[in-house]
C-alpha positions as CSV (number, residue, x, y, z in Angstrom):
1,M,30.9,79.6,113.1
2,G,34.1,81.3,114.3
3,K,34.7,83.4,117.4
4,K,35.5,87.1,117.0
5,Q,39.2,87.7,117.1
6,R,40.4,89.8,120.1
7,T,43.2,92.3,119.8
8,P,46.2,91.5,122.0
9,A,45.3,94.4,124.4
10,E,41.8,93.1,124.9
11,A,43.1,89.6,125.5
12,V,45.5,90.9,128.2
13,R,42.6,92.9,129.8
14,K,40.6,89.7,130.0
15,L,43.5,87.8,131.6
16,M,43.9,90.6,134.2
17,K,40.2,90.4,135.0
18,S,40.4,86.6,135.5
19,G,43.5,87.0,137.7
20,K,45.9,85.3,135.5
21,V,48.0,88.4,134.9
22,K,48.8,91.2,137.3
23,K,47.4,94.7,136.8
24,K,50.7,96.5,136.9
25,C,54.2,95.6,135.9
26,C,56.5,95.2,139.0
27,Q,59.5,96.3,136.9
28,S,61.8,93.9,138.7
29,K,64.9,92.7,137.0
30,P,63.9,89.0,136.9
31,R,60.4,89.7,135.4
32,C,57.7,87.4,136.6
33,G,55.5,85.2,134.4
34,R,52.4,87.2,135.3
35,C,53.7,90.5,134.0
36,P,51.2,92.4,131.8
37,V,53.9,93.9,129.7
38,L,55.4,90.5,128.8
39,A,51.9,89.0,128.3
40,L,51.2,91.7,125.8
41,K,54.5,91.1,124.0
42,R,53.9,87.3,123.9
43,L,50.4,87.8,122.4
44,K,51.6,90.3,119.8
45,A,54.3,87.8,118.7
46,A,51.9,84.9,118.4
């Protein structure tokens, strides 16, 4: 029926493996869209 729900951290790990998100945060002022820290925050908020 339904798929097993992933935790936000697991989802970010899967995105890293597929190359959609970088492995480390670059910590630059204008943070990029592939930042793992921001990806985790977005998934937690959703």
